[in-house]
TORKOL-4160 file (C-alpha; in steps of 0.2 Angstrom, whole numbers, padded with zeros to 4 digits, m for minus):
421
<pt num="1" X="m0157" Y="m0016" Z="m0009"/>
<pt num="2" X="m0165" Y="0001" Z="m0005"/>
<pt num="3" X="m0155" Y="0014" Z="0008"/>
<pt num="4" X="m0159" Y="0016" Z="0025"/>
<pt num="5" X="m0168" Y="0034" Z="0026"/>
<pt num="6" X="m0161" Y="0046" Z="0037"/>
<pt num="7" X="m0173" Y="0050" Z="0052"/>
<pt num="8" X="m0184" Y="0036" Z="0048"/>
<pt num="9" X="m0191" Y="0026" Z="0063"/>
<pt num="10" X="m0186" Y="0010" Z="0061"/>
<pt num="11" X="m0168" Y="0007" Z="0070"/>
<pt num="12" X="m0152" Y="0006" Z="0061"/>
<pt num="13" X="m0148" Y="m0012" Z="0058"/>
<pt num="14" X="m0135" Y="m0022" Z="0051"/>
<pt num="15" X="m0147" Y="m0038" Z="0047"/>
<pt num="16" X="m0151" Y="m0030" Z="0028"/>
<pt num="17" X="m0132" Y="m0032" Z="0024"/>
<pt num="18" X="m0125" Y="m0049" Z="0024"/>
<pt num="19" X="m0116" Y="m0045" Z="0040"/>
<pt num="20" X="m0115" Y="m0059" Z="0054"/>
<pt num="21" X="m0116" Y="m0055" Z="0071"/>
<pt num="22" X="m0101" Y="m0066" Z="0075"/>
<pt num="23" X="m0091" Y="m0064" Z="0058"/>
<pt num="24" X="m0094" Y="m0048" Z="0052"/>
<pt num="25" X="m0090" Y="m0047" Z="0034"/>
<pt num="26" X="m0083" Y="m0064" Z="0032"/>
<pt num="27" X="m0094" Y="m0078" Z="0022"/>
<pt num="28" X="m0101" Y="m0088" Z="0035"/>
<pt num="29" X="m0095" Y="m0109" Z="0035"/>
<pt num="30" X="m0090" Y="m0108" Z="0017"/>
<pt num="31" X="m0092" Y="m0122" Z="0005"/>
<pt num="32" X="m0077" Y="m0133" Z="0000"/>
<pt num="33" X="m0085" Y="m0142" Z="m0015"/>
<pt num="34" X="m0095" Y="m0138" Z="m0029"/>
<pt num="35" X="m0110" Y="m0150" Z="m0037"/>
<pt num="36" X="m0100" Y="m0164" Z="m0046"/>
<pt num="37" X="m0104" Y="m0156" Z="m0063"/>
<pt num="38" X="m0092" Y="m0143" Z="m0059"/>
<pt num="39" X="m0075" Y="m0156" Z="m0054"/>
<pt num="40" X="m0067" Y="m0149" Z="m0068"/>
<pt num="41" X="m0066" Y="m0132" Z="m0061"/>
<pt num="42" X="m0062" Y="m0138" Z="m0043"/>
<pt num="43" X="m0047" Y="m0149" Z="m0050"/>
<pt num="44" X="m0038" Y="m0136" Z="m0059"/>
<pt num="45" X="m0040" Y="m0122" Z="m0044"/>
<pt num="46" X="m0036" Y="m0134" Z="m0030"/>
<pt num="47" X="m0018" Y="m0137" Z="m0041"/>
<pt num="48" X="m0014" Y="m0118" Z="m0046"/>
<pt num="49" X="0003" Y="m0118" Z="m0037"/>
<pt num="50" X="0010" Y="m0134" Z="m0044"/>
<pt num="51" X="0002" Y="m0131" Z="m0062"/>
<pt num="52" X="0010" Y="m0112" Z="m0062"/>
<pt num="53" X="0026" Y="m0120" Z="m0056"/>
<pt num="54" X="0028" Y="m0134" Z="m0069"/>
<pt num="55" X="0021" Y="m0121" Z="m0082"/>
<pt num="56" X="0004" Y="m0131" Z="m0087"/>
<pt num="57" X="m0009" Y="m0123" Z="m0080"/>
<pt num="58" X="m0013" Y="m0112" Z="m0096"/>
<pt num="59" X="m0012" Y="m0129" Z="m0106"/>
<pt num="60" X="m0024" Y="m0137" Z="m0093"/>
<pt num="61" X="m0035" Y="m0122" Z="m0093"/>
<pt num="62" X="m0038" Y="m0122" Z="m0114"/>
<pt num="63" X="m0042" Y="m0140" Z="m0111"/>
<pt num="64" X="m0057" Y="m0136" Z="m0099"/>
<pt num="65" X="m0075" Y="m0140" Z="m0105"/>
<pt num="66" X="m0085" Y="m0125" Z="m0106"/>
<pt num="67" X="m0096" Y="m0127" Z="m0091"/>
<pt num="68" X="m0113" Y="m0118" Z="m0088"/>
<pt num="69" X="m0115" Y="m0108" Z="m0072"/>
<pt num="70" X="m0133" Y="m0111" Z="m0072"/>
<pt num="71" X="m0132" Y="m0126" Z="m0059"/>
<pt num="72" X="m0125" Y="m0115" Z="m0047"/>
<pt num="73" X="m0142" Y="m0110" Z="m0037"/>
<pt num="74" X="m0135" Y="m0105" Z="m0018"/>
<pt num="75" X="m0127" Y="m0089" Z="m0015"/>
<pt num="76" X="m0112" Y="m0100" Z="m0007"/>
<pt num="77" X="m0108" Y="m0111" Z="m0022"/>
<pt num="78" X="m0108" Y="m0094" Z="m0032"/>
<pt num="79" X="m0096" Y="m0088" Z="m0020"/>
<pt num="80" X="m0085" Y="m0103" Z="m0021"/>
<pt num="81" X="m0086" Y="m0103" Z="m0039"/>
<pt num="82" X="m0079" Y="m0085" Z="m0041"/>
<pt num="83" X="m0067" Y="m0091" Z="m0029"/>
<pt num="84" X="m0061" Y="m0105" Z="m0041"/>
<pt num="85" X="m0062" Y="m0096" Z="m0056"/>
<pt num="86" X="m0052" Y="m0080" Z="m0048"/>
<pt num="87" X="m0037" Y="m0091" Z="m0044"/>
<pt num="88" X="m0038" Y="m0100" Z="m0060"/>
<pt num="89" X="m0037" Y="m0083" Z="m0069"/>
<pt num="90" X="m0023" Y="m0074" Z="m0058"/>
<pt num="91" X="m0013" Y="m0091" Z="m0061"/>
<pt num="92" X="m0019" Y="m0091" Z="m0080"/>
<pt num="93" X="m0014" Y="m0072" Z="m0083"/>
<pt num="94" X="0003" Y="m0073" Z="m0072"/>
<pt num="95" X="0010" Y="m0091" Z="m0076"/>
<pt num="96" X="0025" Y="m0084" Z="m0085"/>
<pt num="97" X="0030" Y="m0068" Z="m0074"/>
<pt num="98" X="0025" Y="m0052" Z="m0081"/>
<pt num="99" X="0037" Y="m0053" Z="m0098"/>
<pt num="100" X="0024" Y="m0064" Z="m0106"/>
<pt num="101" X="0007" Y="m0060" Z="m0100"/>
<pt num="102" X="m0009" Y="m0063" Z="m0110"/>
<pt num="103" X="m0020" Y="m0052" Z="m0120"/>
<pt num="104" X="m0036" Y="m0065" Z="m0119"/>
<pt num="105" X="m0044" Y="m0076" Z="m0105"/>
<pt num="106" X="m0052" Y="m0092" Z="m0116"/>
<pt num="107" X="m0071" Y="m0093" Z="m0118"/>
<pt num="108" X="m0070" Y="m0108" Z="m0108"/>
<pt num="109" X="m0065" Y="m0097" Z="m0093"/>
<pt num="110" X="m0072" Y="m0080" Z="m0097"/>
<pt num="111" X="m0089" Y="m0085" Z="m0101"/>
<pt num="112" X="m0093" Y="m0093" Z="m0084"/>
<pt num="113" X="m0083" Y="m0080" Z="m0074"/>
<pt num="114" X="m0092" Y="m0068" Z="m0080"/>
<pt num="115" X="m0109" Y="m0075" Z="m0078"/>
<pt num="116" X="m0104" Y="m0079" Z="m0058"/>
<pt num="117" X="m0096" Y="m0061" Z="m0056"/>
<pt num="118" X="m0115" Y="m0054" Z="m0065"/>
<pt num="119" X="m0125" Y="m0065" Z="m0052"/>
<pt num="120" X="m0115" Y="m0060" Z="m0037"/>
<pt num="121" X="m0111" Y="m0042" Z="m0041"/>
<pt num="122" X="m0092" Y="m0045" Z="m0042"/>
<pt num="123" X="m0080" Y="m0040" Z="m0054"/>
<pt num="124" X="m0072" Y="m0055" Z="m0063"/>
<pt num="125" X="m0055" Y="m0054" Z="m0054"/>
<pt num="126" X="m0048" Y="m0061" Z="m0038"/>
<pt num="127" X="m0055" Y="m0049" Z="m0024"/>
<pt num="128" X="m0053" Y="m0049" Z="m0007"/>
<pt num="129" X="m0071" Y="m0055" Z="m0004"/>
<pt num="130" X="m0064" Y="m0070" Z="m0012"/>
<pt num="131" X="m0046" Y="m0074" Z="m0006"/>
<pt num="132" X="m0050" Y="m0069" Z="0013"/>
<pt num="133" X="m0069" Y="m0068" Z="0016"/>
<pt num="134" X="m0074" Y="m0082" Z="0008"/>
<pt num="135" X="m0057" Y="m0094" Z="0007"/>
<pt num="136" X="m0055" Y="m0101" Z="0025"/>
<pt num="137" X="m0061" Y="m0117" Z="0034"/>
<pt num="138" X="m0056" Y="m0123" Z="0051"/>
<pt num="139" X="m0045" Y="m0139" Z="0054"/>
<pt num="140" X="m0057" Y="m0144" Z="0070"/>
<pt num="141" X="m0074" Y="m0135" Z="0067"/>
<pt num="142" X="m0077" Y="m0134" Z="0085"/>
<pt num="143" X="m0060" Y="m0126" Z="0087"/>
<pt num="144" X="m0056" Y="m0107" Z="0089"/>
<pt num="145" X="m0051" Y="m0096" Z="0075"/>
<pt num="146" X="m0033" Y="m0095" Z="0075"/>
<pt num="147" X="m0018" Y="m0098" Z="0066"/>
<pt num="148" X="m0018" Y="m0114" Z="0070"/>
<pt num="149" X="m0036" Y="m0121" Z="0065"/>
<pt num="150" X="m0037" Y="m0110" Z="0050"/>
<pt num="151" X="m0033" Y="m0116" Z="0033"/>
<pt num="152" X="m0037" Y="m0110" Z="0016"/>
<pt num="153" X="m0049" Y="m0117" Z="0003"/>
<pt num="154" X="m0038" Y="m0113" Z="m0012"/>
<pt num="155" X="m0020" Y="m0105" Z="m0012"/>
<pt num="156" X="m0008" Y="m0097" Z="m0025"/>
<pt num="157" X="0009" Y="m0098" Z="m0028"/>
<pt num="158" X="0021" Y="m0093" Z="m0014"/>
<pt num="159" X="0018" Y="m0108" Z="m0001"/>
<pt num="160" X="0016" Y="m0105" Z="0019"/>
<pt num="161" X="0017" Y="m0086" Z="0017"/>
<pt num="162" X="0000" Y="m0086" Z="0005"/>
<pt num="163" X="m0009" Y="m0095" Z="0019"/>
<pt num="164" X="m0002" Y="m0083" Z="0031"/>
<pt num="165" X="m0005" Y="m0068" Z="0022"/>
<pt num="166" X="m0023" Y="m0071" Z="0019"/>
<pt num="167" X="m0027" Y="m0079" Z="0036"/>
<pt num="168" X="m0019" Y="m0064" Z="0047"/>
<pt num="169" X="m0030" Y="m0054" Z="0034"/>
<pt num="170" X="m0046" Y="m0064" Z="0040"/>
<pt num="171" X="m0040" Y="m0061" Z="0058"/>
<pt num="172" X="m0039" Y="m0043" Z="0055"/>
<pt num="173" X="m0058" Y="m0045" Z="0050"/>
<pt num="174" X="m0062" Y="m0056" Z="0065"/>
<pt num="175" X="m0055" Y="m0043" Z="0079"/>
<pt num="176" X="m0068" Y="m0029" Z="0069"/>
<pt num="177" X="m0082" Y="m0038" Z="0073"/>
<pt num="178" X="m0087" Y="m0030" Z="0089"/>
<pt num="179" X="m0085" Y="m0013" Z="0081"/>
<pt num="180" X="m0097" Y="m0016" Z="0068"/>
<pt num="181" X="m0109" Y="m0021" Z="0080"/>
<pt num="182" X="m0107" Y="m0006" Z="0089"/>
<pt num="183" X="m0110" Y="0005" Z="0072"/>
<pt num="184" X="m0128" Y="0002" Z="0074"/>
<pt num="185" X="m0128" Y="0007" Z="0092"/>
<pt num="186" X="m0120" Y="0023" Z="0089"/>
<pt num="187" X="m0131" Y="0028" Z="0074"/>
<pt num="188" X="m0146" Y="0025" Z="0084"/>
<pt num="189" X="m0139" Y="0035" Z="0099"/>
<pt num="190" X="m0136" Y="0050" Z="0089"/>
<pt num="191" X="m0153" Y="0047" Z="0082"/>
<pt num="192" X="m0161" Y="0048" Z="0098"/>
<pt num="193" X="m0148" Y="0057" Z="0109"/>
<pt num="194" X="m0143" Y="0045" Z="0118"/>
<pt num="195" X="m0124" Y="0051" Z="0121"/>
<pt num="196" X="m0121" Y="0039" Z="0136"/>
<pt num="197" X="m0124" Y="0025" Z="0125"/>
<pt num="198" X="m0115" Y="0032" Z="0108"/>
<pt num="199" X="m0098" Y="0034" Z="0120"/>
<pt num="200" X="m0098" Y="0018" Z="0128"/>
<pt num="201" X="m0100" Y="0010" Z="0108"/>
<pt num="202" X="m0086" Y="0021" Z="0104"/>
<pt num="203" X="m0074" Y="0015" Z="0117"/>
<pt num="204" X="m0078" Y="m0002" Z="0110"/>
<pt num="205" X="m0076" Y="0004" Z="0093"/>
<pt num="206" X="m0059" Y="0009" Z="0099"/>
<pt num="207" X="m0053" Y="m0006" Z="0109"/>
<pt num="208" X="m0059" Y="m0017" Z="0092"/>
<pt num="209" X="m0047" Y="m0006" Z="0081"/>
<pt num="210" X="m0033" Y="m0008" Z="0093"/>
<pt num="211" X="m0037" Y="m0028" Z="0091"/>
<pt num="212" X="m0036" Y="m0026" Z="0073"/>
<pt num="213" X="m0020" Y="m0017" Z="0073"/>
<pt num="214" X="m0012" Y="m0031" Z="0087"/>
<pt num="215" X="m0019" Y="m0045" Z="0072"/>
<pt num="216" X="m0011" Y="m0036" Z="0059"/>
<pt num="217" X="0007" Y="m0037" Z="0068"/>
<pt num="218" X="0007" Y="m0056" Z="0065"/>
<pt num="219" X="0010" Y="m0052" Z="0046"/>
<pt num="220" X="0028" Y="m0052" Z="0052"/>
<pt num="221" X="0026" Y="m0069" Z="0060"/>
<pt num="222" X="0019" Y="m0078" Z="0046"/>
<pt num="223" X="0024" Y="m0070" Z="0031"/>
<pt num="224" X="0041" Y="m0069" Z="0023"/>
<pt num="225" X="0044" Y="m0052" Z="0014"/>
<pt num="226" X="0055" Y="m0058" Z="0000"/>
<pt num="227" X="0040" Y="m0071" Z="m0004"/>
<pt num="228" X="0027" Y="m0061" Z="m0003"/>
<pt num="229" X="0036" Y="m0048" Z="m0014"/>
<pt num="230" X="0046" Y="m0060" Z="m0025"/>
<pt num="231" X="0033" Y="m0072" Z="m0029"/>
<pt num="232" X="0015" Y="m0068" Z="m0023"/>
<pt num="233" X="0012" Y="m0051" Z="m0026"/>
<pt num="234" X="0012" Y="m0054" Z="m0045"/>
<pt num="235" X="m0004" Y="m0067" Z="m0042"/>
<pt num="236" X="m0012" Y="m0052" Z="m0032"/>
<pt num="237" X="m0010" Y="m0039" Z="m0048"/>
<pt num="238" X="m0023" Y="m0033" Z="m0059"/>
<pt num="239" X="m0024" Y="m0027" Z="m0078"/>
<pt num="240" X="m0029" Y="m0008" Z="m0072"/>
<pt num="241" X="m0015" Y="0004" Z="m0071"/>
<pt num="242" X="m0002" Y="m0010" Z="m0072"/>
<pt num="243" X="0013" Y="m0007" Z="m0085"/>
<pt num="244" X="0013" Y="m0026" Z="m0088"/>
<pt num="245" X="m0004" Y="m0025" Z="m0096"/>
<pt num="246" X="m0008" Y="m0009" Z="m0102"/>
<pt num="247" X="m0022" Y="m0012" Z="m0112"/>
<pt num="248" X="m0030" Y="m0024" Z="m0099"/>
<pt num="249" X="m0037" Y="m0042" Z="m0104"/>
<pt num="250" X="m0051" Y="m0048" Z="m0116"/>
<pt num="251" X="m0064" Y="m0061" Z="m0109"/>
<pt num="252" X="m0067" Y="m0071" Z="m0125"/>
<pt num="253" X="m0084" Y="m0073" Z="m0127"/>
<pt num="254" X="m0090" Y="m0058" Z="m0116"/>
<pt num="255" X="m0085" Y="m0043" Z="m0126"/>
<pt num="256" X="m0073" Y="m0040" Z="m0141"/>
<pt num="257" X="m0064" Y="m0025" Z="m0131"/>
<pt num="258" X="m0052" Y="m0027" Z="m0116"/>
<pt num="259" X="m0057" Y="m0023" Z="m0100"/>
<pt num="260" X="m0046" Y="m0018" Z="m0086"/>
<pt num="261" X="m0049" Y="m0022" Z="m0067"/>
<pt num="262" X="m0039" Y="m0018" Z="m0052"/>
<pt num="263" X="m0031" Y="m0032" Z="m0042"/>
<pt num="264" X="m0032" Y="m0035" Z="m0024"/>
<pt num="265" X="m0031" Y="m0022" Z="m0011"/>
<pt num="266" X="m0034" Y="m0018" Z="0006"/>
<pt num="267" X="m0046" Y="m0006" Z="0002"/>
<pt num="268" X="m0056" Y="m0018" Z="m0005"/>
<pt num="269" X="m0060" Y="m0021" Z="0013"/>
<pt num="270" X="m0076" Y="m0014" Z="0019"/>
<pt num="271" X="m0070" Y="m0010" Z="0037"/>
<pt num="272" X="m0061" Y="0006" Z="0035"/>
<pt num="273" X="m0073" Y="0012" Z="0024"/>
<pt num="274" X="m0086" Y="0010" Z="0037"/>
<pt num="275" X="m0076" Y="0018" Z="0051"/>
<pt num="276" X="m0072" Y="0033" Z="0040"/>
<pt num="277" X="m0090" Y="0036" Z="0037"/>
<pt num="278" X="m0096" Y="0035" Z="0053"/>
<pt num="279" X="m0083" Y="0046" Z="0061"/>
<pt num="280" X="m0082" Y="0059" Z="0046"/>
<pt num="281" X="m0065" Y="0053" Z="0037"/>
<pt num="282" X="m0064" Y="0064" Z="0022"/>
<pt num="283" X="m0051" Y="0058" Z="0009"/>
<pt num="284" X="m0046" Y="0072" Z="m0005"/>
<pt num="285" X="m0050" Y="0070" Z="m0024"/>
<pt num="286" X="m0037" Y="0057" Z="m0030"/>
<pt num="287" X="m0036" Y="0044" Z="m0014"/>
<pt num="288" X="m0056" Y="0048" Z="m0012"/>
<pt num="289" X="m0059" Y="0042" Z="m0030"/>
<pt num="290" X="m0047" Y="0026" Z="m0028"/>
<pt num="291" X="m0057" Y="0021" Z="m0012"/>
<pt num="292" X="m0073" Y="0025" Z="m0021"/>
<pt num="293" X="m0070" Y="0014" Z="m0036"/>
<pt num="294" X="m0063" Y="0000" Z="m0022"/>
<pt num="295" X="m0081" Y="m0001" Z="m0016"/>
<pt num="296" X="m0084" Y="m0009" Z="m0034"/>
<pt num="297" X="m0075" Y="m0024" Z="m0028"/>
<pt num="298" X="m0086" Y="m0029" Z="m0013"/>
<pt num="299" X="m0101" Y="m0039" Z="m0012"/>
<pt num="300" X="m0115" Y="m0026" Z="m0015"/>
<pt num="301" X="m0124" Y="m0027" Z="0003"/>
<pt num="302" X="m0106" Y="m0022" Z="0010"/>
<pt num="303" X="m0105" Y="m0008" Z="m0002"/>
<pt num="304" X="m0123" Y="m0004" Z="0003"/>
<pt num="305" X="m0120" Y="m0003" Z="0021"/>
<pt num="306" X="m0105" Y="0008" Z="0018"/>
<pt num="307" X="m0117" Y="0021" Z="0007"/>
<pt num="308" X="m0131" Y="0019" Z="0020"/>
<pt num="309" X="m0119" Y="0025" Z="0036"/>
<pt num="310" X="m0113" Y="0038" Z="0025"/>
<pt num="311" X="m0133" Y="0045" Z="0024"/>
<pt num="312" X="m0134" Y="0044" Z="0044"/>
<pt num="313" X="m0133" Y="0061" Z="0055"/>
<pt num="314" X="m0116" Y="0065" Z="0058"/>
<pt num="315" X="m0109" Y="0058" Z="0074"/>
<pt num="316" X="m0094" Y="0071" Z="0072"/>
<pt num="317" X="m0107" Y="0087" Z="0076"/>
<pt num="318" X="m0118" Y="0076" Z="0088"/>
<pt num="319" X="m0101" Y="0074" Z="0097"/>
<pt num="320" X="m0097" Y="0094" Z="0096"/>
<pt num="321" X="m0115" Y="0098" Z="0101"/>
<pt num="322" X="m0116" Y="0088" Z="0118"/>
<pt num="323" X="m0100" Y="0094" Z="0126"/>
<pt num="324" X="m0099" Y="0077" Z="0136"/>
<pt num="325" X="m0080" Y="0075" Z="0142"/>
<pt num="326" X="m0084" Y="0056" Z="0140"/>
<pt num="327" X="m0091" Y="0058" Z="0124"/>
<pt num="328" X="m0078" Y="0069" Z="0117"/>
<pt num="329" X="m0063" Y="0056" Z="0123"/>
<pt num="330" X="m0072" Y="0042" Z="0117"/>
<pt num="331" X="m0072" Y="0050" Z="0099"/>
<pt num="332" X="m0055" Y="0056" Z="0099"/>
<pt num="333" X="m0049" Y="0038" Z="0106"/>
<pt num="334" X="m0057" Y="0031" Z="0090"/>
<pt num="335" X="m0048" Y="0043" Z="0079"/>
<pt num="336" X="m0031" Y="0040" Z="0087"/>
<pt num="337" X="m0033" Y="0020" Z="0085"/>
<pt num="338" X="m0039" Y="0023" Z="0066"/>
<pt num="339" X="m0024" Y="0032" Z="0065"/>
<pt num="340" X="m0014" Y="0021" Z="0073"/>
<pt num="341" X="m0019" Y="0007" Z="0063"/>
<pt num="342" X="m0015" Y="0017" Z="0047"/>
<pt num="343" X="0002" Y="0021" Z="0053"/>
<pt num="344" X="0005" Y="0003" Z="0057"/>
<pt num="345" X="m0002" Y="m0003" Z="0039"/>
<pt num="346" X="0011" Y="0010" Z="0032"/>
<pt num="347" X="0024" Y="0000" Z="0041"/>
<pt num="348" X="0020" Y="m0016" Z="0035"/>
<pt num="349" X="0019" Y="m0011" Z="0017"/>
<pt num="350" X="0038" Y="m0004" Z="0020"/>
<pt num="351" X="0044" Y="m0020" Z="0025"/>
<pt num="352" X="0034" Y="m0031" Z="0013"/>
<pt num="353" X="0035" Y="m0021" Z="m0003"/>
<pt num="354" X="0048" Y="m0004" Z="0000"/>
<pt num="355" X="0062" Y="m0012" Z="0008"/>
<pt num="356" X="0063" Y="m0028" Z="m0004"/>
<pt num="357" X="0058" Y="m0016" Z="m0020"/>
<pt num="358" X="0076" Y="m0007" Z="m0016"/>
<pt num="359" X="0085" Y="m0024" Z="m0012"/>
<pt num="360" X="0079" Y="m0029" Z="m0029"/>
<pt num="361" X="0085" Y="m0013" Z="m0040"/>
<pt num="362" X="0100" Y="m0016" Z="m0030"/>
<pt num="363" X="0102" Y="m0033" Z="m0035"/>
<pt num="364" X="0097" Y="m0029" Z="m0053"/>
<pt num="365" X="0111" Y="m0014" Z="m0053"/>
<pt num="366" X="0124" Y="m0029" Z="m0048"/>
<pt num="367" X="0121" Y="m0039" Z="m0060"/>
<pt num="368" X="0115" Y="m0052" Z="m0049"/>
<pt num="369" X="0098" Y="m0056" Z="m0054"/>
<pt num="370" X="0103" Y="m0073" Z="m0057"/>
<pt num="371" X="0111" Y="m0076" Z="m0039"/>
<pt num="372" X="0093" Y="m0085" Z="m0036"/>
<pt num="373" X="0086" Y="m0073" Z="m0025"/>
<pt num="374" X="0068" Y="m0073" Z="m0025"/>
<pt num="375" X="0067" Y="m0054" Z="m0024"/>
<pt num="376" X="0078" Y="m0052" Z="m0038"/>
<pt num="377" X="0065" Y="m0061" Z="m0049"/>
<pt num="378" X="0051" Y="m0050" Z="m0044"/>
<pt num="379" X="0041" Y="m0039" Z="m0058"/>
<pt num="380" X="0048" Y="m0020" Z="m0058"/>
<pt num="381" X="0030" Y="m0015" Z="m0063"/>
<pt num="382" X="0024" Y="m0015" Z="m0047"/>
<pt num="383" X="0040" Y="m0008" Z="m0036"/>
<pt num="384" X="0030" Y="0008" Z="m0032"/>
<pt num="385" X="0014" Y="0001" Z="m0034"/>
<pt num="386" X="0000" Y="m0008" Z="m0026"/>
<pt num="387" X="m0008" Y="m0023" Z="m0030"/>
<pt num="388" X="m0024" Y="m0012" Z="m0034"/>
<pt num="389" X="m0014" Y="m0001" Z="m0044"/>
<pt num="390" X="m0011" Y="0014" Z="m0033"/>
<pt num="391" X="0004" Y="0022" Z="m0029"/>
<pt num="392" X="0006" Y="0015" Z="m0013"/>
<pt num="393" X="0016" Y="0025" Z="m0001"/>
<pt num="394" X="0009" Y="0042" Z="m0006"/>
<pt num="395" X="m0008" Y="0035" Z="m0005"/>
<pt num="396" X="m0007" Y="0026" Z="0011"/>
<pt num="397" X="0003" Y="0042" Z="0019"/>
<pt num="398" X="m0012" Y="0054" Z="0012"/>
<pt num="399" X="m0026" Y="0043" Z="0018"/>
<pt num="400" X="m0017" Y="0042" Z="0037"/>
<pt num="401" X="m0014" Y="0062" Z="0035"/>
<pt num="402" X="m0032" Y="0064" Z="0030"/>
<pt num="403" X="m0039" Y="0053" Z="0045"/>
<pt num="404" X="m0028" Y="0065" Z="0057"/>
<pt num="405" X="m0041" Y="0080" Z="0052"/>
<pt num="406" X="m0055" Y="0071" Z="0060"/>
<pt num="407" X="m0050" Y="0075" Z="0076"/>
<pt num="408" X="m0063" Y="0086" Z="0085"/>
<pt num="409" X="m0057" Y="0105" Z="0083"/>
<pt num="410" X="m0057" Y="0112" Z="0099"/>
<pt num="411" X="m0046" Y="0097" Z="0109"/>
<pt num="412" X="m0027" Y="0095" Z="0107"/>
<pt num="413" X="m0025" Y="0084" Z="0091"/>
<pt num="414" X="m0008" Y="0089" Z="0088"/>
<pt num="415" X="m0003" Y="0081" Z="0103"/>
<pt num="416" X="m0014" Y="0066" Z="0100"/>
<pt num="417" X="m0008" Y="0060" Z="0084"/>
<pt num="418" X="0011" Y="0065" Z="0088"/>
<pt num="419" X="0011" Y="0049" Z="0097"/>
<pt num="420" X="0009" Y="0040" Z="0081"/>
<pt num="421" X="0022" Y="0049" Z="0071"/>
């Protein structure tokens, strides 16, 4: 896809980037079934939690026929195939926990998974684009987008908390849709010098980011921290920067050398990448490198959108030069709301990772791992790491602090940020 050229006469538009006016980055109307030829995949994918629980998933996958991916013709077929093969792969890799991991994915799983991944431009591992963006249906097609009316297509071990985790994340994506629609208004307004249009669009983006934070607060209602930490997390983990799989995994029939891929991560959502590029948030070397690498786990059109936003004339410079009070306040409010979102995300990670990790260490030190507490059986390799492989708290706090640096220099940046700390 060709990049949008800065200064070109064509208005900036979302049309090129597979972004829906109604659903943002979500895949519209995901398919629930593949062509009949692929029924062996769906039969297993739909039963991953029970097959993991009974320790039968690996043997079921070994018996699965090697199917060609050539009969998958439409984009939505490829996305459902990738989702199904992804949940099978995560269940296969982690069926026995961190102490009996695999070194090889069998050919009948690895080859079609690789082929589908290549066609989509996604890596052969479960991503945010699979588990959230393409993994939903409405119970009542005419009903609302809310927790009561949304269901997963496929799931992982962890019961209702898995549904809660992915559906709340989907609602955060939906809350961002008005902000995504406003990004072209900002860019085109900067290009033609329309300060009023830019200010209004930034105000809309601020409200949308606030709505994202409000949606994220549902996590504490629908997800049980001990289940997320003790059961779910390992199935979102990859084989890069993971001590449980230090060498990665061989995809049999694809190549003989092992390959490393990061697990699912909130950093694979395109939303905050778009806002960072628009507002001029700069990330330091280590956290910036991780965020840039996570763009390789996004659908290529979404990655391209982030890149093309980065090529546009600087919004921050435009705001600075215009010296419009409304425009400056709208920009500052956007940074404040983005900072608040990231601060709240740290709060969520503390509740769902840091606190349960401390509890798990305490139980093990007291020799109480046999109590049967879910949390005590959690994988130790992930105690200080995100499922994407990052050192989680250090990374999140660094990214938050770099967001604070995006404030306009001449205003009371510190007074704004003190509200959030």
